[in-house]
Structures are given as C-alpha cells and as structure tokens.
Phi, psi and omega in degrees: 000146177268179183303314181297321179292319178296319178295320178297321178296316178298318178300317179295318178297318179301320177297318178296316179299315179299316178298315180294322177297320178290326173296318178297319179298317177300317178296320179296322177298316179297317178299318179298320178295319178295316178300318180296316178299324182271356182070024181272156178290136178289317184267115179236094185300329179297321179295315178299317180299314179300314180299314182295318179297320178296315180297321178296322177292325182280343185291114178275355184090173013276358179295130178286162182305320181296325177293317178299315179301314182295315180297311183288332175302317180287325176295315177300315181299315179297319180296316178298319181296326176291328180281317182191132178304132183257122179244128185240122174272137180219159182278127172099174179284172178300148176077009174278173178299322180291325176294316178298319178296319178297317178299318178295325182280325188239354176086169187285340186274349176290155173269133184250131182248104179291140180236148182276346180197168180301318180301324179290325176298310179299320180298316179300318180288315180299323180280353179086004177289326177240140177277332181220159178212000000 
C-alpha cells in the first residue's frame, strides 16, 4: 500500500474509533443514571483500576502500557464528566506537581480547584464543592 492508502485506512479506523467512543459514552450516561437512581457513587476508582488492568493484559501492542494508561485516563475522565461533573481540590496553584498529579489521576476534563492548604482541600470536599481532594 502507498501513503494515500495507509492514510485512508487510518481515516476509516478513526471513524470507527469515534463511533465506538460515542457508543461507550452513551452507555456511561445510562450507567450514571442508574447510579443516581440507586444513590451510588459515580466515581469508583476500583472499577477503573480493574478495567485498566484488564485492558493492559489484553493489549497485544504495539502501543506501550503508558500510552494505554494515558488514553484510557481521558476516556474515564470524559465518561465521568458525562455522568456528573467531577471537581478535584488540590494543593497549590496551577502547574504545580500536585496539579500535575491530579491531572494524571483524574484526566483533563475534571474541574480543578486550587487550594492554599490541606485544610482548604478538606473544606472543599466537606462542603461538596469538590468530590475528591
């Protein structure tokens, strides 16, 4: 195959991936509605961990594990945001190590609330402004 054929193949795969991501998003919305009806927590880190570990075991490559983790972190973040906006309190201003750690843990789509101290992080969570800290 030549360059144009490979690009056309990638374009077709991208359309399939996009369709599957939107199907997953629809399913996540339904799961979120059921969780809300049952009074269950939207964010279940154990479930994400199990899913990610299973996907890493199933991955035949060539994508490395770190790429899979990064891609799925954002898919999880997008899914959670569709279920309920996720707000994360973290210590310090934007672009600090704690902010970067929060981004790695919860993805780019969460809303991040910088706090001036640990007590403020706890306060944000206790008042319900942040779901996690």
